[in-house]
C-alpha positions, -999 to +999 in steps of 0.1 A: -614-257+372-613-297+366-591-316+389-555-317+376-547-353+362-515-366+348-505-355+317-476-373+292-451-353+274-417-357+257-390-335+260-356-348+245-367-386+241-377-385+279-409-387+289-427-369+322-458-371+340-472-334+345-503-330+369-529-308+351-562-293+347-579-311+316-582-275+302-552-266+303-534-299+289-536-283+252-515-250+264-490-279+283-487-302+251-477-272+225-452-258+252-441-293+256-438-294+220-419-257+218-393-267+249-387-301+228-380-282+195-356-256+210-340-278+228-330-302+200-322-273+180-295-260+210-281-300+208-280-298+170-257-271+172-230-290+193-218-266+214-237-278+245-242-314+247-252-316+287-289-326+290-293-297+316-271-268+301-297-279+272-327-272+293-314-234+305-301-225+277-338-230+262-352-214+293-328-187+289-340-183+248-377-185+258-369-161+290-356-137+268-382-143+241-409-135+268-394-104+281-388-092+244-427-093+238-437-081+271-417-050+266-432-045+229-465-049+243-458-026+274-448+001+243-476-003+220-501-003+251-482+034+257-485+043+221-518+034+221-528+052+254-515+081+237-534+079+210-567+076+226-559+105+248-554+127+218-587+112+206-605+118+239-592+154+233-601+159+200-638+146+204-642+167+240-631+202+220-655+196+189-686+183+215-677+216+237-662+241+215 
């Protein structure tokens, strides 16, 4: 991993310098763009005006999406594991009658 360097990102018109290894800079930029987009959507809804509250709402929404995706992946992983066990059993039965 390379030595971290300051990377500039802009969120809701504010510039932030974030220390980041060069190989993760692209991911940081994409993350900042997603967060900026979500925060702008929340601000545009007119329901939340305070920057801190907008940030908290965006963080909660993104966290909820992440947890939902993790639960879905876990569920799909369980299904795949069960299918693999079933296939393994069928193969073993066919090979060892």
